C-alpha positions as CSV (number, residue, x, y, z in Angstrom):
1,M,-17.0,-0.8,7.8
2,S,-13.7,-0.3,6.1
3,A,-10.5,-1.6,7.6
4,H,-7.4,0.1,6.5
5,K,-4.1,-1.8,6.0
6,I,-2.1,-2.1,9.2
7,S,0.5,0.7,9.1
8,Q,3.8,-0.4,7.4
9,G,7.3,0.5,8.6
10,F,6.6,0.5,12.4
11,S,8.0,-2.9,13.2
12,P,11.2,-4.6,12.4
13,N,9.3,-7.9,12.3
14,L,7.8,-8.4,8.8
15,H,5.4,-11.0,10.3
16,D,3.5,-8.0,11.8
17,Y,2.5,-7.0,8.2
18,G,1.8,-10.4,6.7
19,F,-1.5,-12.0,5.7
20,R,-1.8,-13.8,9.1
21,A,-1.6,-10.5,11.1
22,H,-4.2,-8.9,8.8
23,A,-6.5,-12.0,9.0
24,D,-6.2,-12.0,12.8
25,A,-7.0,-8.3,13.0
26,I,-10.1,-8.7,10.8
27,A,-11.3,-11.6,12.9
28,A,-10.7,-9.5,16.1
29,I,-12.7,-6.6,14.6
30,A,-15.5,-9.0,13.8
31,R,-15.5,-10.3,17.4
32,H,-15.3,-6.8,18.8
33,T,-18.3,-5.7,16.7
34,N,-20.3,-8.8,17.6
35,S,-20.4,-9.9,13.9
36,P,-20.5,-13.7,13.8
37,Q,-20.3,-13.7,10.0
38,I,-19.2,-11.1,7.6
39,I,-19.1,-10.4,3.9
40,L,-15.5,-9.5,3.2
41,G,-14.1,-7.8,0.1
42,G,-10.7,-6.5,-0.8
43,H,-8.7,-4.9,-3.6
44,D,-5.0,-5.5,-4.6
45,W,-3.2,-6.5,-1.4
46,G,-6.6,-6.5,0.4
47,G,-7.9,-8.8,-2.2
48,A,-5.1,-11.3,-1.4
49,T,-5.8,-10.8,2.3
50,V,-9.5,-11.7,2.0
51,Y,-8.6,-15.2,0.6
52,R,-6.4,-15.9,3.6
53,V,-9.1,-14.7,6.0
54,A,-11.6,-17.1,4.3
55,Q,-9.0,-19.9,4.5
56,W,-8.0,-19.3,8.2
57,Y,-11.4,-18.2,9.5
58,P,-14.0,-20.1,7.4
59,E,-16.7,-19.9,10.1
60,L,-16.5,-16.1,10.0
61,I,-17.0,-15.6,6.2
62,A,-20.6,-15.5,4.7
63,A,-19.2,-14.4,1.3
64,V,-15.9,-13.1,0.0
65,F,-15.0,-11.0,-3.1
66,S,-11.8,-9.7,-4.5
67,V,-11.1,-7.0,-7.0
68,A,-8.0,-7.2,-9.3
69,T,-6.5,-10.1,-7.3
70,P,-6.7,-13.6,-8.6
71,Y,-6.7,-16.4,-6.0
72,S,-3.3,-18.0,-5.3
73,S,-2.8,-20.9,-2.9
74,T,-0.4,-20.7,0.0
75,S,3.1,-22.0,-0.5
76,K,5.6,-23.7,1.8
77,T,8.4,-21.9,0.0
78,F,9.1,-18.2,0.0
79,T,9.3,-16.4,-3.3
80,S,10.9,-13.0,-3.2
81,T,9.4,-10.0,-5.0
82,E,12.5,-9.9,-7.1
83,A,11.9,-13.5,-8.3
84,L,8.2,-12.7,-9.0
85,A,9.1,-9.5,-10.9
86,K,11.7,-11.3,-13.0
87,G,9.5,-14.3,-13.6
88,K,5.8,-14.8,-13.8
89,L,4.8,-11.3,-12.5
90,P,6.8,-8.7,-14.3
91,N,4.1,-6.1,-13.3
92,F,5.5,-6.3,-9.8
93,G,8.7,-4.6,-10.9
94,Y,7.6,-1.2,-9.5
95,Q,7.7,-2.8,-6.0
96,L,11.4,-3.3,-6.4
97,Q,11.8,0.4,-6.8
98,L,9.4,1.6,-4.2
99,G,10.6,-0.9,-1.6
100,S,14.3,-0.9,-2.5
101,E,16.8,-1.5,0.3
102,D,18.8,1.6,-0.7
103,G,15.7,3.8,-0.5
104,V,15.7,5.1,-4.1
105,M,12.4,7.0,-3.7
106,E,13.3,8.4,-0.3
107,K,16.6,9.7,-1.6
108,V,14.9,11.4,-4.6
109,I,11.9,12.8,-2.7
110,G,13.4,13.5,0.7
111,D,11.4,16.1,2.6
112,D,10.4,18.0,-0.6
113,R,6.7,18.6,-0.4
114,E,6.4,19.5,-4.0
115,L,8.0,16.2,-5.1
116,V,5.6,14.4,-2.8
117,A,2.7,16.3,-4.4
118,K,4.1,15.5,-7.9
119,F,4.5,11.8,-6.9
120,L,0.9,11.6,-5.7
121,R,-0.5,13.5,-8.8
122,G,1.5,11.2,-11.1
123,M,0.4,8.0,-9.3
124,Y,-3.2,9.1,-9.5
125,G,-3.3,9.9,-13.2
126,G,-2.0,13.5,-13.5
127,R,-0.6,14.1,-17.0
128,T,3.1,14.9,-17.5
129,S,4.1,18.0,-19.4
130,S,6.3,15.9,-21.7
131,R,3.5,13.4,-22.2
132,R,6.0,10.6,-21.2
133,K,4.7,7.9,-18.8
134,F,5.0,8.8,-15.2
135,M,5.4,5.1,-14.2
136,S,5.1,1.6,-15.5
137,P,4.3,-1.5,-13.5
138,E,7.4,-3.2,-14.8
139,N,9.9,-0.4,-14.0
140,G,8.3,1.9,-11.5
141,I,8.4,5.7,-11.4
142,N,10.3,7.5,-14.2
143,L,12.4,9.6,-11.9
144,D,13.4,12.1,-14.6
145,V,9.8,12.8,-15.3
146,M,9.0,13.2,-11.6
147,K,11.8,15.6,-11.0
148,N,11.6,17.6,-14.3
149,D,8.1,17.6,-15.7
150,E,5.1,19.5,-14.5
151,I,2.5,17.0,-13.3
152,G,-1.1,18.0,-14.0
153,K,-4.1,17.7,-11.7
154,T,-5.8,14.4,-11.1
155,P,-9.5,13.7,-10.9
156,F,-8.9,12.3,-7.4
157,F,-7.6,15.5,-5.8
158,D,-6.3,18.8,-7.1
159,D,-4.9,21.7,-5.1
160,E,-5.7,20.0,-1.8
161,V,-2.6,17.8,-2.3
162,S,-0.4,20.7,-1.2
163,S,-2.3,20.9,2.1
164,L,-2.0,17.3,3.0
165,D,-0.1,16.3,6.2
166,F,2.7,14.1,4.8
167,T,4.5,13.6,8.1
168,S,2.1,12.3,10.7
169,P,1.9,8.6,11.1
170,V,-1.7,9.0,12.4
171,S,-2.7,11.5,9.7
172,S,-6.2,11.1,8.5
173,T,-5.3,12.4,5.0
174,C,-2.1,10.8,3.9
175,H,0.2,8.2,5.3
176,L,3.5,8.0,3.4
177,T,4.7,4.9,5.2
178,D,2.0,3.1,3.2
179,I,3.3,4.3,-0.2
180,P,6.1,1.8,-0.5
181,H,4.8,-1.3,1.2
182,H,7.6,-1.8,3.6
183,R,9.7,1.4,3.6
184,K,9.6,4.1,6.2
185,W,9.2,7.7,4.8
186,T,9.1,9.7,8.0
187,S,11.4,10.1,11.0
188,T,8.4,10.2,13.4
189,Q,8.7,7.7,16.3
190,P,6.4,4.7,15.6
191,P,3.6,3.7,18.0
192,S,4.5,1.0,20.4
193,T,2.2,-1.6,18.6
194,P,0.8,-1.7,15.1
195,T,-2.8,-0.6,14.9
196,I,-5.7,-1.0,12.5
197,S,-7.7,2.1,11.8
198,L,-11.4,1.9,11.1
199,A,-13.8,4.1,9.2
200,Q,-17.6,3.6,9.2
């Protein structure tokens, strides 16, 4: 079973998107599916989440694995993404751009389907016509490249990117509210409560 990240941008309360909310959702799914113990794995944000599920629901976890996310203990003090990016995790710099309060990416992309497609092709390895980097973890998207270069196909998808539904918050193909972790890309009314979608 694959649990997708709870949709971002649908609640003004950031606690709805924290590790505790995700851990509680995973525990609820296990109860709902009558799974007394689970093997839980995750990647990136999901990798950090699996550690918290194991910490807060130890009786639920038979085994846990994480890809590309080292363990970090909980902390009683809050550390902002900006402090992390300017300190011990400069590779988080892209998050400052994607989640900027002034909506840098939203302003550049707007409702332009071709720019959305270029964004996706660039993020998934499409080559730029100038051979300049599309993005760096430290600085984010090179906006000049995104706006002015041709972005080649990617091994993950090719022409199908232009047919993706970029606006529906319940779209099964692409959910732009998940691209920047806590920014809202659509003007669609949010559902009344955050949900977790499942794929089997």
